[in-house]
C-alpha positions as CSV (number, residue, x, y, z in Angstrom):
1,M,47.7,174.3,113.0
2,F,45.1,174.8,115.8
3,L,42.2,177.2,114.9
4,F,44.2,179.1,112.3
5,S,44.9,176.1,110.0
6,S,42.0,177.2,107.9
7,N,43.4,180.5,107.1
8,F,47.0,180.9,106.0
9,V,46.9,184.7,105.9
10,A,45.6,184.9,109.5
11,E,48.4,182.6,110.6
12,K,50.9,184.9,108.9
13,W,49.6,187.9,110.8
14,L,49.4,186.0,114.1
15,G,53.1,185.3,113.7
16,F,53.7,189.0,113.2
17,V,51.7,189.8,116.3
18,T,53.9,187.5,118.4
19,A,56.9,189.1,116.8
20,I,55.6,192.4,118.2
21,W,55.3,190.9,121.6
22,V,58.9,189.6,121.5
23,Q,60.1,193.1,120.6
24,T,58.1,194.5,123.5
25,I,60.3,192.5,125.9
26,C,63.6,192.8,124.0
27,G,64.5,196.2,125.4
28,N,65.8,194.6,128.6
29,N,69.4,195.6,127.5
30,Y,68.5,199.3,127.7
31,T,67.2,199.2,131.3
32,F,70.6,199.1,133.1
33,A,70.1,202.6,134.6
34,N,67.1,201.3,136.5
35,Y,69.3,199.2,138.8
36,S,72.8,200.4,138.2
37,D,73.0,202.5,141.4
38,V,72.1,199.5,143.5
39,L,74.9,197.4,141.8
40,K,77.3,200.3,142.3
41,S,76.6,200.5,146.1
42,L,76.4,196.8,146.7
43,M,79.7,196.1,144.9
44,F,81.5,199.4,145.9
45,L,82.2,200.3,142.3
46,T,83.7,203.5,140.8
47,Q,81.9,205.0,137.8
48,M,84.5,203.5,135.5
49,Q,83.9,200.0,136.9
50,L,80.1,200.5,136.7
51,N,80.4,201.7,133.1
52,N,82.5,198.7,132.2
53,L,79.7,196.5,133.6
54,S,77.3,198.2,131.2
55,V,79.9,197.6,128.4
56,A,79.9,193.9,129.4
57,K,76.1,193.7,128.8
58,D,76.6,195.4,125.4
59,V,79.5,193.1,124.6
60,G,76.8,190.4,124.7
61,K,75.5,191.7,121.5
62,A,78.9,191.0,119.8
63,F,78.1,187.3,120.3
64,G,74.9,187.8,118.4
65,I,77.1,187.0,115.4
66,F,76.4,183.3,116.2
67,S,72.6,183.9,116.0
68,G,73.2,185.4,112.5
69,L,75.3,182.4,111.4
70,V,72.5,180.0,112.3
71,S,69.5,182.1,111.2
72,D,69.5,180.4,107.8
73,R,69.9,176.9,109.2
74,W,67.9,176.7,112.4
75,P,64.1,177.2,112.9
76,T,62.9,180.5,114.3
77,S,61.5,178.6,117.3
78,V,65.0,177.3,118.3
79,I,66.6,180.7,118.0
80,L,63.9,182.2,120.2
81,M,64.3,179.6,122.9
82,I,68.1,180.0,123.0
83,G,67.5,183.7,123.6
84,A,64.9,183.0,126.3
85,I,67.2,180.6,128.2
86,M,70.2,183.0,128.1
87,G,68.0,185.9,129.4
88,F,66.5,183.8,132.2
89,I,70.0,182.9,133.4
90,G,71.7,186.3,132.9
91,Y,69.0,188.4,134.5
92,G,68.1,185.8,137.1
93,V,71.6,185.9,138.6
94,Q,71.5,189.7,138.6
95,W,68.1,189.5,140.4
96,L,69.7,187.2,143.0
97,V,72.5,189.7,143.7
98,V,70.3,192.9,143.8
99,S,67.7,191.2,146.0
100,Q,70.6,190.2,148.2
101,R,69.6,186.5,148.1
102,I,73.2,185.8,147.4
103,T,76.3,187.9,148.1
104,P,77.7,190.0,145.2
105,L,79.7,187.8,142.8
106,P,83.3,188.6,141.8
107,Y,83.4,191.5,139.4
108,W,84.5,189.3,136.4
109,L,81.7,186.9,137.0
110,M,79.1,189.6,137.1
111,C,80.5,190.8,133.7
112,V,79.9,187.3,132.4
113,F,76.2,187.2,133.5
114,L,75.5,190.7,132.2
115,C,77.1,189.7,128.9
116,L,74.8,186.6,128.9
117,G,71.7,188.8,129.5
118,G,72.8,191.2,126.8
119,N,73.3,188.4,124.3
120,S,69.8,187.0,124.9
121,S,68.2,189.9,123.1
122,T,70.3,189.4,119.9
123,W,68.9,185.9,119.5
124,M,65.3,187.2,120.0
125,N,65.9,190.2,117.6
126,T,67.5,188.1,114.9
127,A,64.7,185.5,115.0
128,V,62.0,188.2,114.8
129,L,63.6,190.7,112.3
130,V,65.0,188.1,109.8
131,T,61.7,186.2,109.7
132,C,59.5,189.2,109.3
133,M,61.7,191.0,106.8
134,R,61.5,187.9,104.6
135,S,57.8,187.4,105.1
136,F,57.0,191.0,104.4
137,S,59.8,191.9,102.0
138,K,57.7,194.5,100.1
139,N,57.2,196.6,103.2
140,R,60.6,196.6,104.9
141,G,60.3,200.1,106.2
142,P,57.0,199.6,108.1
143,V,58.2,196.2,109.3
144,S,61.4,197.6,110.7
145,G,59.6,200.7,112.1
146,I,56.9,198.7,113.9
147,L,59.1,196.0,115.3
148,K,61.9,198.5,116.3
149,G,59.2,200.8,117.6
150,Y,57.9,198.3,120.1
151,L,61.5,197.5,121.0
152,G,61.9,201.1,121.8
153,L,58.8,201.1,123.9
154,S,59.8,198.0,125.9
155,T,62.1,200.0,128.3
156,A,59.2,202.3,129.1
157,I,56.8,199.4,129.4
158,F,59.0,197.6,131.9
159,T,59.9,200.8,133.8
160,D,56.3,202.1,134.0
161,V,54.8,198.7,135.1
162,C,57.5,198.3,137.7
163,T,56.9,201.9,138.9
164,A,53.1,201.3,139.0
165,L,53.1,197.9,140.7
166,F,56.4,197.8,142.7
167,S,57.4,201.5,143.3
168,S,60.5,201.2,141.1
169,D,61.9,198.4,143.2
170,P,65.1,197.3,141.4
171,S,64.8,193.8,142.7
172,K,61.2,193.4,141.4
173,F,62.3,195.0,138.1
174,L,65.0,192.4,137.5
175,L,62.6,189.6,138.4
176,M,60.3,190.9,135.6
177,L,63.2,190.9,133.2
178,T,63.9,187.3,134.2
179,I,60.5,185.8,133.8
180,V,58.4,187.8,131.3
181,P,60.7,187.5,128.2
182,A,61.0,183.7,128.7
183,V,57.2,183.3,128.7
184,I,56.7,185.6,125.6
185,C,59.4,183.8,123.6
186,L,57.8,180.4,124.3
187,I,54.5,181.8,122.9
188,A,56.3,183.2,119.8
189,A,58.2,180.0,119.2
190,I,54.8,178.3,118.6
191,F,53.4,180.8,116.0
192,L,56.3,182.7,114.4
193,R,57.7,181.3,111.2
194,E,58.9,182.5,107.8
195,T,56.1,182.7,105.2
196,P,56.0,183.7,101.4
197,S,56.0,187.4,100.8
198,A,53.3,189.3,99.0
199,S,53.2,188.2,95.3
200,T,50.3,190.3,94.0
201,S,49.3,194.0,94.2
202,T,46.2,193.0,96.2
203,E,48.3,191.3,98.9
204,E,50.7,194.2,99.0
205,N,47.9,196.7,99.4
206,Q,46.4,194.5,102.2
207,E,49.8,194.4,103.9
208,T,50.0,198.2,103.8
209,R,46.5,198.7,105.2
210,F,47.2,196.3,108.1
211,F,50.6,198.0,108.8
212,N,48.7,201.2,109.2
213,V,46.5,199.6,111.8
214,F,49.5,198.3,113.7
215,N,51.1,201.8,113.5
216,L,47.9,203.3,115.0
217,I,47.8,200.8,117.8
218,A,51.5,201.4,118.5
219,V,51.1,205.2,118.6
220,T,48.2,204.7,121.1
221,V,50.4,202.6,123.4
222,A,53.1,205.3,123.2
223,V,50.8,208.2,124.0
224,Y,49.2,206.1,126.8
225,L,52.7,205.6,128.4
226,L,53.6,209.2,127.9
227,V,50.5,210.5,129.6
228,F,51.2,208.2,132.6
229,D,54.7,209.4,132.8
230,I,54.0,213.1,132.7
231,S,51.0,213.1,135.0
232,G,53.1,212.7,138.1
233,P,52.9,210.2,141.0
234,H,49.9,207.9,141.1
235,K,48.0,206.1,143.8
236,H,48.0,202.3,143.8
237,L,44.5,201.9,142.4
238,V,45.3,204.3,139.5
239,S,48.6,202.4,138.8
240,L,46.7,199.1,138.8
241,V,44.1,200.4,136.3
242,F,47.0,201.8,134.2
243,T,48.7,198.4,134.1
244,I,45.5,196.6,133.0
245,G,44.9,199.1,130.3
246,L,48.4,198.7,129.0
247,L,48.0,194.9,128.8
248,I,44.8,195.4,126.8
249,L,46.5,197.8,124.4
250,L,49.4,195.3,124.0
251,A,46.9,192.6,123.1
252,M,45.1,194.7,120.5
253,P,47.3,193.7,117.5
254,L,45.5,190.4,117.8
255,L,42.5,192.2,116.2
256,V,44.1,191.9,112.8
257,P,44.4,188.1,112.6
258,L,41.1,187.7,114.3
259,Y,39.5,190.0,111.7
260,L,41.0,188.0,108.9
261,L,39.9,184.7,110.4
262,F,36.3,185.6,111.1
263,F,35.4,188.4,108.7
264,K,37.8,188.6,105.9
265,I,38.0,185.1,104.5
266,S,37.8,185.9,100.7
267,P,38.9,184.1,97.6
268,S,40.0,187.4,96.0
269,L,43.7,186.8,96.7
270,D,43.6,183.4,95.1
271,K,41.6,184.8,92.2
272,E,44.2,187.5,91.6
273,K,47.0,184.9,91.8
274,Q,45.3,182.9,89.1
275,I,45.2,186.0,86.9
276,H,48.8,187.0,87.5
277,E,50.5,183.6,87.5
278,P,50.0,182.9,83.7
279,L,51.4,186.4,83.0
280,L,54.4,185.7,85.2
281,T,54.9,182.3,83.5
282,Q,54.8,183.9,80.1
283,K,57.3,186.5,81.2
284,I,59.6,183.8,82.5
285,E,59.2,181.8,79.3
286,K,60.2,184.8,77.2
287,E,63.3,185.4,79.3
288,E,64.4,181.7,79.4
289,P,66.7,181.9,76.3
290,C,70.2,183.2,76.9
291,P,71.3,180.8,79.6
292,K,74.9,182.0,78.9
293,V,74.0,185.5,80.1
294,E,72.7,184.0,83.4
295,E,76.0,182.1,83.9
296,V,77.9,185.3,83.4
297,E,75.7,187.1,85.9
298,I,76.3,184.4,88.5
299,K,80.1,184.9,88.2
300,R,80.2,188.6,88.1
301,K,80.7,190.8,91.2
302,P,77.4,191.8,92.7
303,V,76.4,195.5,92.7
304,L,74.4,197.4,95.3
305,G,70.9,196.2,95.5
306,E,71.8,192.6,94.9
307,D,72.5,189.8,97.3
308,H,76.0,190.0,98.7
309,T,77.9,187.4,100.7
310,I,79.5,188.7,103.9
311,I,82.9,188.8,102.2
312,E,81.6,190.6,99.2
313,M,79.8,193.1,101.4
314,A,82.9,193.7,103.5
315,K,84.9,194.6,100.4
316,T,82.6,197.6,99.6
317,V,83.2,201.1,100.7
318,D,79.5,201.6,101.2
319,F,79.3,199.0,104.0
320,W,82.0,200.6,106.0
321,V,80.5,204.1,105.6
322,L,77.2,202.6,106.8
323,F,79.0,200.8,109.7
324,L,80.9,203.9,110.9
325,S,77.9,206.2,110.7
326,F,75.9,203.7,112.6
327,L,78.6,203.7,115.3
328,C,78.4,207.4,115.7
329,G,74.6,207.3,116.3
330,V,74.1,204.2,118.4
331,G,77.3,204.5,120.4
332,T,76.6,207.9,121.7
333,G,72.9,207.0,122.3
334,L,73.9,204.0,124.4
335,C,76.2,206.1,126.5
336,V,73.3,208.3,127.5
337,M,71.1,205.3,128.4
338,N,73.9,203.5,130.3
339,N,74.7,206.7,132.3
340,M,71.3,208.2,132.8
341,G,71.3,207.4,136.5
342,Q,74.5,209.4,137.0
343,M,73.5,212.1,134.5
344,G,70.3,212.7,136.4
345,L,72.0,212.7,139.8
346,A,74.6,215.2,138.6
347,L,71.8,217.6,137.7
348,G,69.9,217.0,141.0
349,Y,67.4,214.3,140.0
350,H,67.3,211.3,142.4
351,D,64.7,209.3,140.4
352,V,65.6,209.1,136.7
353,S,62.9,206.5,135.8
354,L,60.9,209.3,134.0
355,F,63.9,210.1,131.7
356,I,64.5,206.5,131.0
357,S,60.9,206.2,129.9
358,F,61.2,209.4,127.9
359,I,64.1,208.1,125.9
360,S,62.1,204.9,125.3
361,I,58.8,206.5,124.3
362,W,60.4,209.2,122.1
363,G,62.6,206.6,120.6
364,F,59.4,204.8,119.6
365,F,58.2,207.8,117.7
366,G,61.5,208.0,115.9
367,R,61.3,204.4,114.9
368,I,57.7,204.2,113.8
369,L,57.7,207.5,111.9
370,S,61.0,207.0,110.1
371,G,60.0,203.5,109.0
372,S,56.7,204.6,107.4
373,L,57.9,208.0,106.1
374,S,61.1,206.6,104.5
375,E,59.0,204.0,102.8
376,Y,56.5,206.6,101.6
377,Y,59.2,208.9,100.1
378,I,60.9,206.0,98.4
379,R,57.6,205.1,96.6
380,K,56.9,208.8,95.9
381,S,60.3,210.2,94.7
382,G,63.0,207.6,95.3
383,M,64.5,209.5,98.1
384,P,67.4,207.5,99.7
385,R,66.5,206.0,103.0
386,L,69.8,207.2,104.5
387,V,68.8,210.8,104.3
388,W,66.7,210.2,107.4
389,N,69.9,209.0,109.2
390,A,71.7,212.2,108.3
391,A,68.9,214.4,109.7
392,A,68.8,212.3,112.9
393,Q,72.5,212.8,113.5
394,I,72.2,216.6,113.3
395,L,69.2,216.5,115.7
396,M,71.1,214.2,118.0
397,A,74.0,216.7,118.1
398,V,71.5,219.4,119.1
399,G,70.3,217.2,121.9
400,Y,73.9,216.7,123.3
401,I,74.6,220.5,123.1
402,T,71.3,221.0,125.0
403,L,72.5,218.6,127.7
404,A,75.9,220.2,127.9
405,M,74.3,223.6,128.6
406,A,72.5,222.2,131.6
407,L,69.7,224.8,131.6
408,P,66.4,224.1,133.4
409,G,64.6,221.4,131.5
410,S,67.7,220.4,129.5
411,L,67.5,216.8,130.6
412,Y,63.9,216.6,129.4
413,I,64.7,218.1,126.0
414,G,68.0,216.2,125.6
415,S,66.5,212.8,126.5
416,M,63.6,213.4,124.1
417,L,65.9,214.3,121.2
418,V,68.4,211.5,121.9
419,G,65.5,209.0,122.1
420,I,64.0,210.1,118.8
421,C,67.3,210.0,116.9
422,Y,68.5,206.8,118.4
423,G,65.1,205.2,117.3
424,V,65.6,206.5,113.7
425,R,69.1,205.0,113.5
426,L,67.9,201.6,114.7
427,T,65.1,201.5,112.2
428,I,66.6,203.0,109.0
429,T,69.9,201.2,109.1
430,P,68.7,197.6,109.1
431,A,66.1,198.4,106.4
432,A,68.7,200.2,104.2
433,A,71.2,197.4,104.7
434,S,68.7,194.8,103.4
435,E,68.1,197.0,100.3
436,L,71.8,197.6,99.6
437,F,73.1,194.1,100.3
438,G,70.1,191.8,100.0
439,L,68.1,189.4,102.3
440,K,70.0,186.2,101.5
441,Y,72.5,186.6,104.4
442,Y,70.5,189.2,106.3
443,G,70.7,187.5,109.7
444,L,74.5,187.6,109.7
445,L,74.5,191.1,108.1
446,Y,72.2,192.5,110.8
447,N,74.3,191.1,113.6
448,I,77.5,192.5,112.1
449,L,76.0,195.9,112.1
450,I,74.8,195.4,115.7
451,L,78.5,195.0,116.6
452,N,78.4,198.8,116.8
453,L,76.5,198.5,120.1
454,P,79.3,196.9,122.1
455,I,82.0,198.9,120.2
456,G,80.1,202.2,120.7
457,S,79.3,201.4,124.3
458,F,83.0,200.6,125.0
459,I,84.3,203.8,123.3
460,F,81.7,206.3,124.5
461,S,80.5,204.8,127.8
462,G,83.3,202.7,129.1
463,L,86.3,204.9,128.0
464,I,85.2,208.5,127.5
465,A,82.2,208.9,129.9
466,G,83.7,206.6,132.6
467,Y,87.1,208.2,132.6
468,L,85.9,211.8,132.4
469,Y,83.3,211.4,135.1
470,D,85.7,209.9,137.6
471,L,88.2,212.7,136.7
472,E,85.6,215.3,137.5
473,A,84.4,213.5,140.7
474,T,87.9,213.3,142.2
475,S,88.9,216.9,141.1
476,V,86.9,218.5,143.9
477,P,88.1,218.6,147.5
478,G,86.9,215.4,149.3
479,G,85.7,214.0,146.0
480,G,84.8,210.3,145.9
481,N,83.1,208.3,143.2
482,T,80.1,210.5,142.8
483,C,80.0,213.7,140.9
484,I,77.4,216.5,141.3
485,G,77.1,219.4,138.9
486,A,76.7,220.3,135.3
487,H,80.5,219.9,134.7
488,C,80.4,216.1,135.3
489,F,79.4,215.2,131.7
490,R,79.8,218.5,129.8
491,L,82.9,217.4,127.9
492,V,81.4,214.0,127.2
493,Y,78.3,215.7,125.6
494,L,80.5,217.9,123.4
495,I,82.6,214.9,122.2
496,M,79.4,213.0,121.3
497,A,78.0,216.0,119.5
498,F,81.1,216.1,117.3
499,A,80.7,212.4,116.6
500,C,77.2,212.9,115.5
501,V,78.3,215.7,113.0
502,L,80.8,213.3,111.6
503,G,78.1,210.6,111.3
504,C,75.9,213.1,109.4
505,G,78.6,213.6,106.9
506,L,79.0,209.9,106.3
507,D,75.3,209.5,105.9
508,L,75.1,212.3,103.3
509,L,77.9,210.6,101.4
510,L,76.1,207.3,101.4
511,S,72.9,209.0,100.4
512,V,74.6,210.3,97.3
513,R,76.3,207.0,96.5
514,T,72.9,205.1,96.8
515,K,70.7,207.5,94.9
516,K,70.6,205.3,91.8
517,I,69.6,202.2,93.9
518,Y,66.7,204.0,95.4
519,S,65.6,205.4,92.0
520,K,65.5,201.9,90.8
521,I,63.5,200.7,93.8
522,H,61.1,203.7,93.2
523,I,60.5,202.7,89.6
524,E,60.0,199.0,90.4
525,R,57.6,199.7,93.3
526,N,55.4,202.0,91.2
527,L,55.4,199.7,88.2
528,V,54.3,196.7,90.3
529,N,51.8,198.6,92.4
530,P,50.9,202.2,91.2
531,I,48.1,202.3,93.8
532,L,50.7,202.9,96.6
533,R,52.4,205.7,94.7
């Protein structure tokens, strides 16, 4: 295939690089606050109606179940292109409305197009995550952390580039969301495909080294964005230089496949395979007797750590504990993202782009660190990956209490803590689910878990936040559909803090229940590759 046909390993890593780029543009669903105020004024909406629009975009993720169903049957390229087309139509129509090229559509029809735009990212995410989890199954934590990390940064990337080039113009912002993801998905459709996972210790060590490189590049991107955000307003020339620098940083992951192609072509991997394959063959030959035992194992009920069908998974207590704890974390986090425009305005901030970027950037650090650290501690001591979820829930509750206090700087601290913990949840849960229920039906499993996004958005954003905000707005003399003051979201924050404490309890319960599974993974990893211990 083109230049890379001579080096299969370089091809594999080129596919991973394009997966990173797809994740970089997949955060379009988290950017609603960047243009929600314009929609609210153009369509004359109450906060409840606006929040229900945000719920509609999140409901789009519920239809991601279809991408999960076909993920084992259709090529990655087809799944990516379906997502690209949906995003182009969904965000394209929103751009036409916000740019006032067409008059605002009926409310129900706007819900349909927001839903379509929200659904687009589920096809992209499914294609990328399923393919890479299977191609790098020995490093699921780093894979999930890096991919979800770039997904976390995507909101900040879109927001900062729009701020730098177009002065935060909502119309230009939506035009970016319409065109850029479609182009990136077309590139990824050419190069991203499922490949065999590492089969030797040398390959596994090489994967670990390269993931460390990707982590370093990703952290550099995050710090670069953070410095731009906190350094205040910038002149046009500085903004232009910033954008060029950002594009260079986003292209830097290409250094890995280029290095492999031009400087790292070595027969060492094939040589090691030749050494290991006879040993593996001998082991299989010794284990071939006892076909009756294998038949019994096929018929028996799978235990945690083995491949489950969706029906088998749904019959376990562990799945529902994981599902509900995930709901507490991502549902409340989405509420903050969807309502950040009004949360900022209530506290006197007219431009909330900084806080949207803050959630995105700190969410990245939560994703990238939790993926790598959880993998490290599994290898080191067999610590259950779900422990990190429990810690994130408590920290998230602290963030909501900070927001409820509405002290000077609360919105900075609160958005930072919520971003970190939301990132941890979105990284740890998919990786843990693959370890508990297997990779065979992972595409469908992942999208069932993602149902928590529309459910959580409906409960916390559509019902609780929307109703309580409108109640506070109309409770003051002459009140309309805008609320100003710390009281506007205080009760919402306290309810969400309680939900996070409940989620922490569920995560601790699941950590205890899965301790044996992670002890087994710990032993297997260290037997196969003691170097990574």
